[in-house]
N, C-alpha and C positions, 0 to 999 in steps of 0.2 A: 538495820543490822544483816550487815551481808554474812555467808555461810561462812566465810574465813575468817569472821573475827571470833567464832565458835572454838577454832581448831586452836589446840598449845602449838609452842615453835617446833613439835615432832609431826605435826600431821592427827592428834588426836584430840577428841573432846574429853574435857573433865567435868564430871559431873555424877554427882552424888542423889540416893534417894531409893526409895524402893523398887520405882521401875528401873532403876539401872541395877539394883542389887539382886532381883529378882531371877533375872535370865542365869545368873553365874551360878545360885544357890541352886536352883532346878539343875544345870547341868553338874553341879556338885552331889545333888541328890541321886541323878541317873547313874553317875560312875560308882557312888556308893551301895544302888542296887543291884549294879551289875556284879561288883564284885561277892556282896553279900545279900544274895535275893530271898533269904529268911530273915533277915533283919526288921524291924519293924521301925516305928516314930522314935521311941526313946534312944535307942541305939545312935541310928543316924543323926538325931540332935547331936549326943553325945561326940559321937566322933568330931561333928563338923566344928561344934564349941570348943571341944578340948584340942582341937590339933589346930587351931587358927594363931596365924603369927601377929601379933595385936603391934600396930604399928600408933605413932601420935602426927598431927598435922600440923599445920604452921600456927595454929592455935592451941597447941596440946589438946588436942581432943583426940581420943583413941579411936581407932579405927581398924576393924581386922583388915589385912593382907590376903586378899584372894586370889592374887597371880599363883602362888604355889599351892593350891589347895588339893591337886588332883598328887601330889609328892606328898604332904602330908597326910594324906588321906591312907594312900599306901603304905605309910610309916606306921601310922594310928590301926591298922587293921590286923 
């Protein structure tokens, strides 16, 4: 399989799983800690969980939309 076979029509790879999610979540946590340095695990988890935009994929499976997580976190703080 050529590398081009992995790309969608706009040049991005569409993939899922913890290996893809971990860097986004870690970045989100870093933004929260920067804005709220005194928050612990429970506050951070609640902020991420309560401010996620839930989407459904083509199989009607719920998936959080993390593209706007920075905006959501700032609104939820």
